[in-house]
N, C-alpha and C positions, 0 to 999 in steps of 0.2 A: 489600369491607372497610368497608361502611357501619356507622357506630356504632349499635349496637342498645340501648345503655344510655343513661343520663342523665348529663349533665355540667352542673354549675352554676358559671358564671363569676361570681365574687362580688366586689363592692366596687369596680368600676371606673367610669370615666367613659365611657359608651357613646356612640359616634358612629355612628348607624345609617345615615347617608348617604341618608336619606329626603328631606331638604331642606337647602340650605346654611344653616349656622349652627346646626343642631340638634344638641344633645348634652345628656346628663343623667347624673346619678349613679344607677346601677342595677345590678342583677344580670341575667344572661342565662341562662335555662334552655334547654338543648338536649336534645331527646328523639327517639330513633329517626332521627337524621340531619337533623332539622329544628329551627329555632328554635321553641320552645314558648311562651316568655313572656319579657317584659322588664319589670322593675319592681324596686322596693325590697323587701328582706326576703323574697325568694323562698326556698322550701324544697322539697326533694324527697328522700324517703327513699331511701337507697342510691345517690344521685348522687355521681359523682366531683366533688370540689371543686377548682377552679382559682383561685388567688389573683390578683385583678386590682386589688388596692389599689395606689395610686400608679401607675396605669397607664391607658392608653386602650384601649378595646375597639372594634374596627372590623371590618367585613366583611373577609374575606381578600382580599389583593391579587390582581389579575388582570393577566397580561402577554400582550399580543396578538401577540408575535413573538419567538421564541427558537430557538436551535439547540443543544440539549443535547449532540448527538453531537460537536460541535466542542470540547468541554471540554478534551480532552487537548492541543489546539493553543494553549491559553492561554499568553501570554508568549512565543510562538514564531512570531509573524507580525506583526512590528512594522515601522512606517515605510513602509507601502506604500499606494498608492491602490487603490480597489476592484478594478479588472480585473486588475492585477498581483497583488494580494493573493489573488484567486481562483486565477489560473493558476500562480503561483509557490509558493503555500503551501497554500491550503485544498483545492483539488481534488486535488493530489498526496497530501495528508494523508488525505482521505476515501477515495481509491482504495486507500490502503495499509492501512486499518484492518482488522484481523482481527475475527471475531465477538466474541472475548473483549475486545478493545479498544473495540468499540462498546458493549458492556455496561458496561465500566468508565466510559466517558465519560458514558453516560446516567445511571448511578448518581450520578456526581459532580455533574453538572449539576442533576439533580432534587433531590438532597440540598441543594445550595446554594440553589435556589429556595425550598424549604420552610423551611429555616433562616432565610431572609431574609424570611419572611412572605408569599411568593407561594403561593397555594393553587390557582390555576388558570392554565393557560398554553396558548397555541397554539404548537406546535413544528413545525419542519421537519426531517426526518431527512436522511440521505444516501440513496444509491441501493440500499443493501443492508442486510440484517440489521435491518430496522425492527421486527420482532417482539420483538427484545431491548430496544428502547426502551420498547415497551408493557409488557413484562415488568417492567422497572425501575419504571415508573409504577404498575403494579399492586401491586408489593411495597412501595414507599415511601409510597404513599397520596395522591399528588397528583391533582388533577382535570386531566387532560391531553387536549387535542385535538391529534392529530399525524398525520403521514403520511410515507411514503417520498417522497423527492425524485424527480422525473422529469427526465431529462436525456438527449437523444439527438443533439445537434449542438453545435458551438461551437469557436472557435479556442482552443487552449491546454488543452482538456479531455483528461486522460489517457485512453488507450484503455480502461483498466480501469474507468473511470467511465461511459463512453458506453454507453447501453442500446439494446437492440432495442425499438422502440416498442411492439409488441404484447405482448412479454414483460413490459415494465415495467407496462403497464396491467393485464395479467392478475395480476401479483403484487399490485398495489394492490387489485384486486378481492378477492383471497384474504385479504389483511390486513384489509380493511374488514369482510368477512363474519365474521372471527374476533374483531375487537376493538371494532368500533363498537357502543356501548351496553353494553359489558361493565362489570363491577364496579358494577352498579346504575346504569349511565349515567354513571359517573365518567370513563370513557374513551370517546373518540369519534374517528372517523377524519376526516381532511381530505385531499383531493386536492391535491398540492403540486408543480406544475410550477415549476422553479427560477426562471427568468425568460425573457423572450422570446428573448434571444440564445443560450440553451442548449436551446431546444425548437423542434422543427419545427412547422409549422402543423398537421400531422395529429396530433402528440402533444398539442398544446394542445386541439384539438378532442376528442380521446379523453378527456383529463382532465376537460373540461367535461361530456361525456356521462356519464362514470362518476359524477361528483359529483352531477349532477342526478338521475340514475336512482336513486341510493341515499340521497339526502338528506344528503350530506356538504358541509362547507365547501370552498371553493376558496381556496387560500393561495399567494401568490407574491410576488415582489419587483417593484417598479416605480419608475423614475425616481429611483434612489438617487444616481447619479453623473453628472456632466455628460458624460463620455466615453461611458458606457453609453447615456444618453439620445440623444446624437448618433448613435451606431451604430444604435439602434432606428429613428430617423428615416430614416437612409440605407437601412435594410432594408425598412421598411414605408411610408415616406412620411408618418408621423404620430408623435405622442408615445406614450409607453408606455401611458398610461391609455386613450387612444383606440384604440390597436392591440389592447390586451387586451379592450376592450369589443367590438370587431369580432369577436374570437375567441370571445366569449361569457363572458369573465371580467368581468362587471359585474353588480351587484345585491346584494341584502341578504345573500346567502350567500358573498360574495367579500371577502377581506381582502388588501389590498395593503400590503406593508411599505415604509416610507420615504416615497415621494412627495415628494421634496425639490425636484425640477425639474419644475414643472407650468406650463402656460400657463392663462390664465383659462378657456378653453373646457373644459379637462380638469377643473379644479376644479368647474365647473358640472356636468359630466358625473357626477362622483363624487356630488354632492349629489342630482342628479335620479334617478340609478339606485339610490341607497341603498348604494353600495359603501363599505366601511369602510377606514380607514387605520390602520396601526400606526406611531405616531410613535416613532422610535428615536434621540433626540438624542445619546446617548452614543456610539453606533457612528458616527453621521454626523459627529460632531466628530473622532473618532479617525482615521477614514479620510480626513478632509478632504473629505467629500462635499458639505457644505453644511448649511444649516439650513432645514428644511421650514417653510412658512408656516402654522404652527399657528393663530395668530389668524385668518387668512383662512379656513382650513378650517372652524374652529368657526363663524365668522360666516356662512359659506355653508350651514351645516347638515350638514356632513359628519360621519359617525360616526367618532370617533377614540378609540383606546386607546393604551397605552404598551407598549413592549417594549425589553428590553435587547439584543436580537439575539444574536450569538454571543460566547462568551468570548474568542475571538482578536481580535475587533474592538471590544471594550469592556473586557475583562479582568475583568468582574464581571457577575453576573446580578442586580443589585440594583435593585429597583423604586424604592428611595429615591434612587438616583443619577439615574434617569430623571425622577422627580418634581421633584427640585431643579433639574435642567436645564430641564425643560419650564416651570417657574415663573420662570426667570430669563433664559435666553438670548434670548428674544423681546423682552425689554426693549431690546435693542440697536437694533432697528429700529422698535419701536412705542412705546417709552417705558416707564417703570416701571409695573408693574401690567398689562402686556399680557395676561397670562393669570393670573387670580386663583387663589389656592391651593385654594379649594373646587372650582373646575373641574378643576384638576390632580388633586385627590383623587378626584373623580368618574371621571376617565379611568382611574385605578388601581383602581377598584372597579366600580360599576354600569355605567358607560359601556364599560369594558373587557369586562365580561360580555356586554353587548349586542353588541359587536363579534364575540365568539365564539359568539353565538347560544345562550347559556346561560340556561336558564329558572330564575327565582327565585334568582339568584346576584348578589351585589354589594351587597345591603342587609341590614340586620339587622331583620327583621320576622317576627312569628309566621307560620309556614307556609313561610318561605323556607329554603333549604338552609343547613345548619349549617357554613358555611365562615367562619372567624373568626380574627382575630389580636389578641393582647394585647401592647401596646407599653409597656414600662416608661418612666416619666418620670424615672428616676434619672440619665440621662446629662446631662452638662453642657450640651449644646446644647438640651436641652428646658427649661432653666431661664431665666427664671421662667415659670410656666404662663400661657398666654394662650389665644387661639382655637386649637382643635385642628388645623384645617387648616394654618395657618401653622407650628405646631409640628412636624407630621409632614412636610410638604413641604420646609421649609427646615431643620429641626433634626433630623429623624429619620434613623436609620441601622440597618443590620442588627444592630448591637449592642443596639438597643432591643427586639428581638423576644424576648418572654418565653415565650409559648405560641402554638401554631398548631393549629387544628382544621380538618379537611377531612371533609365528609360526616358530621359528628358524632364522628369519631375523632381523638383527640389524637395528632398526629404530631410535635409539638415541645413539650416540657415543660421549663420553666426553662432555655430556650435550648439544650436537647439533643434531637437527633433520637431518636424513640422507636421508629420502625418499622425501623430497621437500625442496624448498628454503624458510627458515623461514622468511627471510627479505621480500621476495615477498608476502608471506601470510599476513604479518602485513600491508604492503602497500595496498594491495587489500582490506583488512578489513577496514582500516581507510577510504579509498575512498568510499567504499560501505556504511559504517556507516554514513558518512557525507551526502551522497546522500539521504538515506532513512530518516534521521533526518530532512533534509531540507523539504522534501515532507510532513512530518508529522507536520511541524512547531515546531520541538524541537530545532532546531539550533538557 
């Protein structure tokens, strides 16, 4: 669905994310899925005109860790710490999902991401029906890297969710061959073992081999919760990051979600190996997991992006929520200004794109991918105008999103999804959520 025509984003304040503090009044011309020109008074015969007056124009936002399949469990998994949240709510929910419900959840989650200005994301599915997630991403127009979850052991895992190791890896191989690089490269595959406690050593090794042989990302969870980290140490004799590195999950092609509970040696290991971290402050706060040492990770040179995680452990897939938290909660331990707003905005744009291994994504420059968001300045929290990083990080919200473009295609116009019927997505999601909740006895 790569945009083949031209789009002229006219009259905005462009924040290209090429250097902190850089912004200018300019038009942005998009042609054939790429940024063609940035400047004042641009013209293009036949181009679609998008109004960016009284608005900021930024690269599309990037999220480094989400679970769109969990969308139907939103508001239905409250008041639990991680391991109980998984065993009592999320795993039974994922095991119970029908193919139609996976599809409804994926459409709801991806629609929410796009409408909130997220143009690219790294997603982890459940153990089944992953092709329907890719189908939703294909239809709605997001730039998605995703993969089926691998899970073959673990206390509290429903039998219906436990997989045969070889069958799980074979299914991932088939999915990757079908979807990796499809839609002009907009969709990519990631091997996704859930976490150490739900994967046998042989499954972890198989996922690593699969990913490295095919050039996929490796995506898993690590050191999210103190009880989880303690259990990993009891099982392996070391922390999550070290144990995963021993299994081969370390390097520039690996993204670890959370990394809340790390020792100094593990932080150094992340930096030395180039392993990336998805910082998910909203989910970590809601589940009471803790606060990752973001200032320390950045100071050590660790590659860090932001992610909302899943709707049941955050209740929203808003990059604005994560930016506001990333820019404020670390002040409690490091003092005001612990992470400056330009750095936060970088994590939501080009740093996040680097974490996902995306080429020419996350900045607005000629020749870069035409992924772009236009944020209205009409909300009260955006007044009075000042430096754009502070305005977006501390005052922005999904209500500010006016237009969204992915790969040169306008997917949100004047706040409305253009690639699908938003009302129909909501109706289908409500029906599906009610059905699965009744089967689980939640209703």
